[in-house]
Backbone as CSV, one residue per row, in Angstrom:
resi,resn,N_x,N_y,N_z,CA_x,CA_y,CA_z,C_x,C_y,C_z
1,MET,0.869,-1.159,0.050,0.017,0.047,0.000,0.875,1.187,-0.047
2,SER,0.617,2.134,-0.926,1.352,3.312,-0.969,0.970,4.305,0.033
3,VAL,1.856,5.369,0.313,1.475,6.386,1.173,0.278,7.212,0.737
4,GLU,0.210,7.374,-0.577,-0.919,8.041,-1.132,-2.271,7.385,-0.885
5,ALA,-2.212,6.012,-1.109,-3.369,5.284,-0.778,-3.799,5.292,0.756
6,TYR,-2.778,5.284,1.552,-3.104,5.263,3.117,-3.636,6.639,3.416
7,LEU,-3.176,7.760,2.942,-3.633,9.004,3.168,-5.039,9.120,2.609
8,LEU,-5.459,8.581,1.453,-6.764,8.649,1.032,-7.686,7.805,1.914
9,TYR,-7.164,6.676,2.417,-7.910,5.953,3.349,-8.360,6.792,4.536
10,LEU,-7.319,7.490,5.105,-7.622,8.348,6.207,-8.692,9.334,5.990
11,ALA,-8.584,9.895,4.677,-9.543,10.877,4.283,-10.992,10.314,4.205
12,VAL,-11.049,9.078,3.815,-12.402,8.394,3.663,-12.889,8.239,5.029
13,LEU,-12.071,7.792,6.032,-12.509,7.595,7.367,-12.939,8.866,7.962
14,ALA,-12.250,9.924,7.665,-12.593,11.219,8.250,-14.087,11.598,7.747
15,ALA,-14.301,11.437,6.392,-15.579,11.718,5.964,-16.590,10.798,6.488
16,PHE,-16.313,9.468,6.687,-17.273,8.487,7.246,-17.670,8.860,8.605
17,PHE,-16.716,9.343,9.425,-16.965,9.496,10.866,-17.541,10.938,11.144
18,ALA,-17.623,11.825,10.069,-18.079,13.123,10.233,-19.531,13.230,10.092
19,THR,-20.233,12.483,10.862,-21.761,12.275,10.838,-22.282,12.422,12.187
20,PRO,-23.570,12.700,12.349,-24.088,12.632,13.693,-23.941,11.295,14.410
21,PRO,-24.038,11.204,15.737,-23.719,9.838,16.477,-24.752,8.915,15.995
22,ASP,-24.088,7.702,15.927,-24.813,6.483,15.513,-25.038,5.590,16.668
23,THR,-25.413,4.293,16.490,-25.682,3.439,17.524,-24.677,3.246,18.629
24,SER,-23.484,2.914,18.238,-22.286,2.775,19.249,-22.151,4.090,19.866
25,GLN,-22.048,5.148,19.273,-21.792,6.480,19.806,-22.872,6.806,20.836
26,LEU,-24.076,6.590,20.518,-25.085,6.963,21.529,-24.924,5.926,22.790
27,LEU,-24.556,4.720,22.551,-24.388,3.893,23.703,-23.236,4.441,24.570
28,ILE,-22.112,4.876,23.961,-20.981,5.336,24.679,-21.458,6.639,25.468
29,ILE,-22.229,7.510,24.915,-22.665,8.703,25.541,-23.544,8.343,26.667
30,SER,-24.424,7.331,26.446,-25.332,6.925,27.598,-24.506,6.403,28.823
31,ASN,-23.624,5.520,28.521,-22.831,4.934,29.547,-21.796,5.960,30.185
32,SER,-21.362,6.893,29.452,-20.491,7.869,30.028,-21.272,8.850,30.960
33,LEU,-22.475,9.156,30.651,-23.266,9.999,31.502,-23.561,9.204,32.772
34,ARG,-23.826,8.001,32.683,-24.203,7.226,33.872,-23.025,6.753,34.820
35,HIS,-21.940,6.398,34.166,-20.863,5.701,34.880,-19.472,6.419,34.711
36,GLY,-19.392,7.557,33.880,-18.184,8.185,33.737,-17.351,7.645,32.525
37,VAL,-16.629,8.521,31.963,-15.844,8.109,30.725,-14.842,6.919,30.964
38,ARG,-14.210,6.970,32.188,-13.195,5.861,32.438,-13.859,4.544,32.452
39,ARG,-14.988,4.443,33.101,-15.659,3.072,33.187,-16.186,2.725,31.764
40,SER,-16.535,3.655,30.969,-17.181,3.414,29.649,-16.093,2.996,28.716
41,LEU,-14.761,2.966,29.055,-13.749,2.433,28.152,-13.942,1.080,28.005
42,ALA,-14.599,0.327,28.915,-14.964,-1.115,28.668,-16.000,-1.229,27.620
43,THR,-16.888,-0.386,27.451,-17.848,-0.376,26.340,-17.160,-0.163,25.046
44,VAL,-16.221,0.739,25.027,-15.475,1.015,23.736,-14.689,-0.239,23.418
45,ALA,-14.096,-0.919,24.447,-13.320,-2.134,24.168,-14.263,-3.208,23.638
46,GLY,-15.504,-3.347,24.090,-16.429,-4.288,23.584,-16.815,-4.028,22.134
47,ASP,-17.000,-2.732,21.848,-17.408,-2.306,20.508,-16.171,-2.636,19.527
48,LEU,-15.003,-2.269,19.847,-13.871,-2.555,18.997,-13.578,-3.943,18.839
49,THR,-13.838,-4.822,19.861,-13.625,-6.251,19.772,-14.611,-6.878,18.763
50,ALA,-15.912,-6.445,18.804,-16.795,-6.958,17.780,-16.367,-6.513,16.379
51,ASN,-15.969,-5.222,16.268,-15.402,-4.689,14.954,-14.239,-5.550,14.317
52,SER,-13.418,-5.991,15.351,-12.187,-6.835,15.031,-12.635,-8.146,14.396
53,LEU,-13.622,-8.772,15.069,-14.099,-10.026,14.568,-14.824,-9.774,13.273
54,GLN,-15.495,-8.672,13.060,-16.119,-8.423,11.814,-15.150,-8.264,10.538
55,MET,-14.040,-7.627,10.928,-12.968,-7.390,9.911,-12.372,-8.758,9.639
56,THR,-12.189,-9.594,10.636,-11.529,-10.915,10.422,-12.424,-11.673,9.512
57,ALA,-13.772,-11.680,9.796,-14.788,-12.312,8.861,-14.730,-11.811,7.398
58,ALA,-14.604,-10.566,7.370,-14.532,-10.022,5.978,-13.239,-10.450,5.321
59,ALA,-12.074,-10.410,6.031,-10.875,-10.777,5.530,-10.766,-12.237,4.984
60,PHE,-11.556,-13.095,5.645,-11.642,-14.480,5.292,-12.589,-14.799,4.187
61,GLY,-13.237,-13.822,3.671,-14.105,-14.021,2.557,-15.503,-14.479,2.906
62,LEU,-16.001,-14.056,4.164,-17.352,-14.474,4.560,-18.412,-13.474,4.112
63,THR,-17.948,-12.344,3.495,-18.890,-11.274,3.195,-20.036,-11.916,2.214
64,ALA,-19.671,-12.607,1.220,-20.649,-13.197,0.307,-21.690,-14.030,1.029
65,VAL,-21.090,-14.892,1.956,-21.962,-15.904,2.665,-23.024,-15.080,3.480
66,ILE,-22.442,-14.134,4.235,-23.320,-13.371,5.157,-24.311,-12.532,4.490
67,ALA,-23.965,-12.111,3.315,-24.856,-11.170,2.473,-26.109,-12.019,1.943
68,THR,-25.885,-13.257,1.854,-27.047,-14.153,1.360,-27.919,-14.648,2.534
69,SER,-27.475,-14.454,3.679,-28.154,-14.893,4.834,-29.090,-13.994,5.411
70,ALA,-30.132,-13.558,4.743,-31.006,-12.441,5.123,-31.719,-12.776,6.318
71,ASP,-32.182,-13.969,6.506,-32.979,-14.401,7.691,-32.002,-14.292,8.995
72,ALA,-30.836,-14.727,8.881,-29.960,-14.696,10.026,-29.626,-13.351,10.367
73,LEU,-29.395,-12.402,9.287,-29.165,-11.084,9.614,-30.231,-10.383,10.337
74,THR,-31.490,-10.739,9.937,-32.658,-10.093,10.511,-32.833,-10.461,11.970
75,VAL,-32.566,-11.760,12.238,-32.571,-12.230,13.689,-31.643,-11.535,14.499
76,VAL,-30.401,-11.339,14.094,-29.372,-10.745,14.779,-29.681,-9.286,15.066
77,LYS,-30.116,-8.670,13.944,-30.405,-7.190,14.049,-31.560,-7.003,15.085
78,TRP,-32.727,-7.699,15.041,-33.716,-7.437,15.990,-33.447,-7.876,17.453
79,LEU,-32.620,-8.787,17.605,-32.190,-9.214,19.000,-31.383,-8.017,19.689
80,GLY,-30.608,-7.310,18.789,-29.895,-6.243,19.142,-30.792,-5.011,19.492
81,VAL,-31.840,-4.839,18.645,-32.706,-3.787,18.888,-33.519,-3.967,20.147
82,GLY,-34.005,-5.171,20.362,-34.654,-5.509,21.617,-33.878,-5.373,22.909
83,TYR,-32.486,-5.563,22.767,-31.611,-5.510,23.912,-31.459,-4.012,24.274
84,LEU,-31.314,-3.200,23.343,-31.099,-1.721,23.545,-32.341,-1.140,24.118
85,VAL,-33.509,-1.512,23.542,-34.863,-0.944,24.076,-35.046,-1.359,25.452
86,TRP,-34.730,-2.605,25.894,-34.898,-3.071,27.190,-34.014,-2.293,28.268
87,ILE,-32.789,-2.006,27.872,-31.950,-1.215,28.653,-32.480,0.260,28.867
88,GLY,-33.010,0.813,27.654,-33.548,2.180,27.692,-34.697,2.357,28.519
89,ILE,-35.616,1.418,28.449,-36.842,1.494,29.245,-36.583,1.381,30.818
90,ARG,-35.671,0.417,31.138,-35.132,0.275,32.448,-34.663,1.556,33.060
91,LEU,-33.878,2.243,32.167,-33.301,3.564,32.720,-34.225,4.688,32.809
92,MET,-35.164,4.745,31.871,-36.163,5.762,31.769,-37.171,5.630,33.009
93,ARG,-37.416,4.329,33.412,-38.417,4.143,34.686,-37.699,4.266,35.882
94,SER,-36.299,4.452,35.944,-35.623,4.629,37.181,-35.996,6.007,37.892
95,THR,-36.028,5.803,39.213,-36.461,7.027,39.981,-35.205,7.856,40.287
96,GLY,-34.005,7.379,40.087,-32.765,8.142,40.524,-32.352,7.656,41.811
97,GLN,-33.166,6.986,42.679,-32.683,6.504,43.947,-32.261,5.063,43.822
98,ARG,-30.994,4.888,43.384,-30.605,3.495,43.011,-30.038,2.680,44.166
99,ASP,-30.214,1.465,44.007,-29.565,0.607,44.911,-28.013,0.530,44.706
100,PRO,-27.304,0.781,45.554,-25.819,0.883,45.456,-25.241,-0.441,44.901
101,VAL,-25.835,-1.533,45.390,-25.361,-2.810,44.973,-25.706,-2.993,43.507
102,ALA,-27.034,-2.643,43.057,-27.403,-2.763,41.715,-26.573,-1.841,40.837
103,SER,-26.251,-0.709,41.213,-25.516,0.318,40.463,-24.067,-0.089,40.245
104,ALA,-23.477,-0.703,41.335,-22.135,-1.336,41.100,-22.168,-2.429,40.189
105,ALA,-23.218,-3.250,40.225,-23.301,-4.483,39.244,-23.472,-3.890,37.802
106,GLU,-24.279,-2.912,37.594,-24.403,-2.351,36.277,-23.134,-1.703,35.674
107,ALA,-22.230,-1.305,36.545,-21.028,-0.558,36.140,-19.855,-1.325,36.041
108,ARG,-20.110,-2.705,36.360,-18.916,-3.670,36.189,-18.314,-3.613,34.777
109,PRO,-16.990,-3.780,34.589,-16.417,-3.745,33.283,-17.018,-4.718,32.381
110,ILE,-17.228,-5.942,32.925,-17.711,-7.149,32.009,-19.134,-6.737,31.539
111,VAL,-19.924,-6.110,32.361,-21.299,-5.620,31.847,-21.214,-4.628,30.760
112,LEU,-20.297,-3.635,31.027,-20.226,-2.510,29.986,-19.530,-3.047,28.785
113,PHE,-18.543,-3.986,28.914,-17.965,-4.576,27.750,-18.996,-5.308,26.933
114,ARG,-19.844,-6.049,27.603,-20.862,-6.910,26.915,-21.831,-5.868,26.187
115,GLN,-22.178,-4.882,26.774,-23.161,-3.933,26.055,-22.478,-3.455,24.743
116,GLY,-21.159,-2.999,24.818,-20.593,-2.516,23.627,-20.398,-3.632,22.622
117,PHE,-20.045,-4.809,22.990,-19.813,-5.907,22.103,-21.140,-6.277,21.400
118,LEU,-22.259,-6.478,22.261,-23.510,-6.905,21.642,-24.108,-5.881,20.699
119,THR,-23.973,-4.574,21.059,-24.490,-3.549,20.218,-23.810,-3.477,18.877
120,SER,-22.449,-3.575,18.883,-21.818,-3.600,17.662,-22.085,-4.830,16.951
121,ALA,-21.970,-6.026,17.447,-22.197,-7.312,16.787,-23.578,-7.347,16.311
122,ALA,-24.579,-6.629,16.850,-25.951,-6.731,16.334,-26.081,-6.018,15.024
123,ASN,-25.005,-5.314,14.485,-25.043,-4.786,13.151,-24.299,-5.690,12.166
124,PRO,-25.002,-6.749,11.582,-24.257,-7.602,10.794,-23.768,-7.030,9.427
125,TYR,-24.281,-5.886,9.167,-23.729,-5.342,7.880,-22.362,-4.933,7.891
126,ALA,-21.714,-4.799,9.123,-20.331,-4.373,9.245,-19.307,-5.264,8.425
127,VAL,-19.656,-6.586,8.435,-18.783,-7.469,7.743,-18.794,-7.050,6.268
128,ILE,-20.017,-6.840,5.705,-20.100,-6.491,4.302,-19.482,-5.020,4.047
129,PHE,-19.579,-4.118,5.036,-18.953,-2.919,4.911,-17.401,-2.988,4.830
130,PHE,-16.809,-3.648,5.752,-15.350,-3.910,5.693,-14.968,-4.581,4.413
131,GLY,-15.730,-5.624,3.993,-15.429,-6.420,2.800,-15.449,-5.499,1.612
132,ALA,-16.304,-4.450,1.564,-16.319,-3.540,0.473,-15.325,-2.364,0.447
133,LEU,-15.024,-1.984,1.661,-14.023,-0.912,1.948,-12.585,-1.233,1.758
134,PHE,-12.072,-2.240,2.394,-10.669,-2.620,2.442,-10.033,-2.815,0.928
135,PRO,-10.781,-3.637,0.101,-10.154,-3.835,-1.102,-9.850,-2.600,-1.942
136,GLN,-10.502,-1.524,-1.651,-10.269,-0.257,-2.478,-8.894,0.137,-2.254
137,PHE,-8.255,-0.032,-1.244,-6.881,0.414,-0.872,-5.711,-0.584,-0.732
138,LEU,-6.109,-1.795,-1.271,-5.074,-2.864,-1.316,-4.270,-2.788,-2.619
139,ASP,-3.075,-3.049,-2.436,-2.104,-3.176,-3.666,-1.864,-4.654,-3.883
140,PRO,-2.428,-5.270,-4.990,-2.274,-6.616,-5.139,-0.873,-7.129,-5.365
141,ALA,0.022,-6.244,-5.644,1.463,-6.624,-5.840,2.225,-6.765,-4.568
142,LEU,1.486,-6.376,-3.497,2.234,-6.511,-2.183,1.426,-7.595,-1.379
143,PRO,2.059,-8.194,-0.265,1.423,-9.091,0.641,0.051,-8.426,1.140
144,ILE,-0.939,-9.157,1.047,-2.350,-8.699,1.420,-2.514,-8.499,2.941
145,TRP,-2.153,-9.523,3.730,-2.448,-9.524,5.075,-1.787,-8.370,5.876
146,PRO,-0.554,-8.003,5.590,-0.011,-6.827,6.306,-0.750,-5.582,6.012
147,GLN,-1.231,-5.401,4.705,-2.075,-4.347,4.439,-3.459,-4.292,5.137
148,LEU,-4.021,-5.540,5.199,-5.285,-5.515,5.880,-5.091,-5.258,7.375
149,LEU,-3.967,-5.678,7.981,-3.670,-5.342,9.333,-3.636,-3.807,9.575
150,ILE,-2.975,-3.229,8.686,-2.785,-1.664,8.782,-4.063,-1.031,8.627
151,LEU,-4.902,-1.439,7.615,-6.152,-0.757,7.544,-7.025,-1.101,8.602
152,GLY,-7.024,-2.167,9.190,-7.904,-2.690,10.369,-7.612,-1.863,11.595
153,VAL,-6.275,-1.905,11.957,-5.808,-1.171,13.110,-6.049,0.253,13.099
154,THR,-5.813,0.855,11.900,-6.153,2.297,11.703,-7.612,2.573,12.017
155,TYR,-8.506,1.772,11.363,-9.877,1.984,11.769,-10.250,1.963,13.228
156,LEU,-9.711,0.865,13.792,-9.985,0.673,15.201,-9.531,1.756,16.111
157,VAL,-8.274,2.323,15.731,-7.763,3.475,16.596,-8.544,4.681,16.394
158,VAL,-8.843,5.052,15.096,-9.699,6.240,14.829,-11.075,6.100,15.523
159,ASP,-11.692,4.900,15.367,-13.042,4.690,15.998,-12.932,4.818,17.328
160,GLY,-11.857,4.227,18.036,-11.938,4.157,19.568,-11.555,5.555,20.120
161,VAL,-10.824,6.365,19.436,-10.496,7.736,19.883,-11.849,8.528,19.804
162,LEU,-12.564,8.412,18.698,-13.826,9.235,18.489,-14.907,8.792,19.523
163,LEU,-14.973,7.589,19.832,-15.861,7.094,20.772,-15.567,7.662,22.147
164,VAL,-14.397,7.779,22.531,-14.020,8.277,23.857,-14.315,9.819,23.861
165,LEU,-14.067,10.410,22.756,-14.355,11.858,22.646,-15.864,12.171,22.769
166,TRP,-16.713,11.269,22.037,-18.065,11.377,22.124,-18.526,11.392,23.664
167,GLY,-18.015,10.403,24.527,-18.414,10.287,25.801,-17.833,11.365,26.651
168,TRP,-16.703,11.818,26.354,-16.145,12.935,27.212,-16.946,14.300,26.916
169,ALA,-17.327,14.544,25.633,-18.021,15.713,25.283,-19.284,15.715,25.809
170,ALA,-19.943,14.482,26.001,-21.356,14.488,26.429,-21.357,14.699,27.993
171,VAL,-20.350,14.146,28.727,-20.212,14.385,30.212,-20.012,15.793,30.490
172,LYS,-19.232,16.511,29.666,-18.930,17.899,29.894,-20.171,18.813,29.674
173,ALA,-20.940,18.437,28.517,-22.021,19.091,28.104,-23.239,18.957,29.028
174,VAL,-23.425,17.839,29.563,-24.642,17.531,30.266,-24.342,17.437,31.808
175,GLY,-23.201,17.744,32.248,-22.846,17.759,33.641,-23.736,18.493,34.566
176,ARG,-24.362,19.505,34.084,-25.276,20.366,34.901,-26.558,19.596,35.259
177,LEU,-26.979,18.703,34.474,-28.183,17.960,34.780,-28.145,17.161,36.103
178,ARG,-26.893,16.882,36.448,-26.667,16.135,37.680,-27.123,16.935,38.924
179,SER,-27.168,18.243,38.849,-27.532,18.980,39.924,-29.144,18.998,40.075
180,PHE,-29.761,18.415,39.157,-31.283,18.174,39.236,-31.673,16.769,39.763
181,GLY,-30.638,16.041,39.932,-30.894,14.724,40.355,-30.584,13.641,39.264
182,GLY,-30.228,12.399,39.780,-29.885,11.365,38.889,-30.944,10.939,38.010
183,VAL,-32.257,11.172,38.389,-33.377,10.724,37.529,-33.287,11.351,36.089
184,TRP,-32.832,12.542,35.947,-32.815,13.125,34.777,-31.720,12.551,33.862
185,VAL,-30.555,12.315,34.529,-29.463,11.738,33.795,-29.933,10.326,33.346
186,ASN,-30.652,9.539,34.142,-31.080,8.257,33.741,-32.114,8.274,32.621
187,ARG,-32.959,9.280,32.671,-33.894,9.386,31.638,-33.367,9.815,30.268
188,LEU,-32.314,10.685,30.246,-31.490,10.972,29.064,-30.770,9.843,28.669
189,SER,-30.125,9.099,29.484,-29.462,7.818,29.096,-30.407,6.828,28.459
190,GLY,-31.482,6.640,29.114,-32.512,5.675,28.518,-32.895,6.122,27.204
191,ALA,-33.163,7.444,27.002,-33.643,7.963,25.671,-32.484,7.760,24.647
192,LEU,-31.344,7.851,24.963,-30.218,7.628,23.986,-30.118,6.166,23.664
193,MET,-30.372,5.251,24.627,-30.382,3.852,24.415,-31.532,3.540,23.271
194,ILE,-32.713,4.075,23.595,-33.764,3.805,22.638,-33.472,4.411,21.242
195,GLY,-32.856,5.591,21.343,-32.460,6.187,19.969,-31.543,5.287,19.245
196,ALA,-30.565,4.710,19.935,-29.671,3.790,19.460,-30.414,2.635,18.791
197,ALA,-31.377,2.132,19.492,-32.206,0.960,18.945,-32.869,1.372,17.663
198,ALA,-33.422,2.527,17.669,-34.272,3.028,16.582,-33.308,3.162,15.319
199,LEU,-32.022,3.595,15.479,-31.071,3.761,14.443,-30.704,2.406,13.830
200,LEU,-30.502,1.432,14.752,-30.227,0.045,14.337,-31.420,-0.639,13.587
201,ALA,-32.675,-0.277,14.134,-33.764,-0.870,13.432,-34.048,-0.261,12.003
202,SER,-33.608,0.970,11.866,-33.736,1.661,10.590,-32.796,1.235,9.439
203,LYS,-31.765,0.550,9.832,-30.863,0.121,8.728,-31.491,-0.951,7.830
204,ASP,-31.262,-0.739,6.635,-31.835,-1.567,5.476,-30.853,-2.738,5.276
205,LEU,-31.488,-3.971,5.183,-30.720,-5.202,4.904,-30.040,-5.050,3.476
206,ALA,-30.780,-4.339,2.700,-30.278,-4.262,1.232,-29.140,-3.235,1.099
207,ASP,-28.908,-2.451,2.071,-27.785,-1.469,1.929,-26.467,-2.144,2.423
208,VAL,-25.790,-2.689,1.519,-24.604,-3.357,1.864,-23.411,-2.405,2.230
209,LYS,-23.630,-1.134,2.082,-22.601,-0.195,2.436,-22.980,0.508,3.695
210,ALA,-23.879,-0.122,4.550,-24.243,0.454,5.791,-23.081,0.416,6.740
211,ALA,-22.941,1.481,7.624,-21.830,1.567,8.498,-21.743,0.561,9.643
212,PRO,-20.591,0.213,10.034,-20.423,-0.605,11.154,-20.621,0.205,12.489
213,GLU,-20.904,-0.412,13.535,-20.938,0.324,14.770,-19.752,-0.097,15.659
C-alpha cells in the first residue's frame, strides 16, 4: 500500500465519521453519563472487539456468505434492537434513587464490555462494509495480510478515539443535569439507548454499504 493510498484511506475515514452519532456513539454517550468516561472504556473495548471479529470475517471472505443470509441477519438485528430498548426502558423508569449494589453491578467492566460488544455485533452489515471498503486500498502486488492489518488497526484506533471523545464531550455538556438529580441523567441515558435501537432498526438489509458500529 502506497503512502498516497493510506492518506486517501484516512480521508475516507474522516468523511465517514463526520456524521451525527450512530448506535455505538449513542451507547457510549449513555454509559459515560451514567458511569463516567473511564468506566465506559470497557464499552469502547467491547465495540472494537466486535469490529475486530467483523473485520476478520470479511478478510476470510465471509462477506458473500453473510450477504445471502438475510434471515440470520434479521434475527441478529432485532435481537440487538430489543436489547437496547430493554436497557433504555429500565433507565427511563428509574427514580434516581438507585440501589448501590445494583448500580455497582451495572457498572462492572464485564457488563459494560458486553453492552458494547453486543450492540456492535448486532449490526451484521459491518462485515459487508469492511469487505467492500478494504479492497479499495489494497495493492495486489504486495502481501495482502499486512495491508489488511494496517487498514484494520487504523480503523480501530480512529473509531476508539472518537468514541471516547463522544463520551467525554457528553459528560462535559450535560454535567449540569446532575444538579437536578440522577433521575434526569437516567432518563436522558435511557432515551439515548432507545435512540440507538431506533437507528439500528432503521438500517436496511439491502444497503450493503451500511456503516459498522
